[in-house]
C-alpha positions as CSV (number, residue, x, y, z in Angstrom):
1,M,22.7,103.3,59.4
2,V,21.3,102.6,55.9
3,R,22.4,104.3,52.7
4,P,21.4,103.7,49.1
5,V,22.7,101.5,46.3
6,R,21.8,102.7,42.8
7,V,19.9,99.8,41.1
8,L,19.7,99.9,37.3
9,L,17.1,97.8,35.5
10,F,17.2,96.7,31.9
11,A,14.7,95.1,29.5
12,T,12.3,92.7,31.3
13,A,13.6,93.8,34.7
14,R,12.6,97.4,33.8
15,T,9.2,96.3,32.6
16,A,8.6,94.2,35.8
17,V,9.4,97.2,38.1
18,G,8.1,100.0,35.9
19,R,11.2,102.1,35.9
20,S,14.8,101.9,34.7
21,E,16.5,102.8,38.0
22,M,15.9,103.3,41.7
23,E,17.8,103.7,45.0
24,W,17.7,100.8,47.4
25,N,18.8,101.2,51.0
26,V,21.3,98.8,52.4
27,P,23.2,98.7,55.8
28,S,26.5,100.5,55.9
29,G,28.3,97.2,55.8
30,G,26.5,96.2,52.7
31,V,24.6,93.0,51.8
32,T,25.4,90.1,49.5
33,A,24.3,90.3,45.9
34,R,22.0,87.4,46.6
35,A,20.4,89.1,49.6
36,L,19.9,92.3,47.6
37,A,18.3,90.3,44.8
38,N,16.1,88.5,47.3
39,E,15.0,91.8,48.8
40,L,14.2,93.2,45.3
41,A,12.2,90.0,44.5
42,A,10.2,90.3,47.7
43,A,9.4,94.0,47.0
44,Y,8.6,93.4,43.3
45,P,7.3,89.8,42.9
46,A,7.0,90.3,39.1
47,L,10.8,90.8,39.1
48,A,11.6,87.4,40.7
49,P,11.5,85.3,37.6
50,T,13.8,87.7,35.7
51,L,16.3,87.9,38.6
52,R,16.7,84.1,38.4
53,V,18.0,84.3,34.9
54,S,19.7,87.7,34.9
55,R,23.4,88.6,35.1
56,W,24.2,91.1,37.8
57,V,26.8,93.8,37.5
58,R,28.3,95.7,40.4
59,N,30.2,98.9,39.6
60,G,30.7,97.9,35.9
61,R,31.9,94.3,36.6
62,Y,29.9,91.1,36.5
63,V,29.1,89.6,39.8
64,D,30.9,86.2,39.8
65,R,29.7,85.0,43.3
66,P,26.3,85.7,44.8
67,S,28.2,86.2,48.1
68,E,29.9,89.3,46.7
69,R,29.1,92.4,48.9
70,V,27.1,95.3,47.5
71,R,27.8,98.4,49.6
72,P,26.2,101.8,49.9
73,G,27.2,104.0,47.0
74,D,27.6,101.0,44.6
75,E,25.8,100.6,41.4
76,F,24.0,97.3,41.0
77,A,22.6,96.5,37.5
78,I,20.3,93.7,36.5
79,H,20.8,92.5,32.9
80,P,18.2,89.9,31.8
81,P,19.0,87.8,28.8
82,Y,18.6,89.8,25.6
83,G,17.1,88.5,22.4
84,G,16.7,89.7,18.9
85,G,19.0,90.1,16.1
């Protein structure tokens, strides 16, 4: 059974995908953060370069290990490097 993860996209990630959030279906046991990022990159090739340099946040906490599991009902945010001043 697959259920969604809420994916939030900021800055250049939002521009690459064309929206600020979406739902992405994952198996009930979840997937690793790296696998989820790879799936998103495959579906949105323009997002791939941004994913390589972005920080990922799961449920309000930075993902420290790409092997961390993202499960249905989680929120997964992609935070590219921010610039400006």
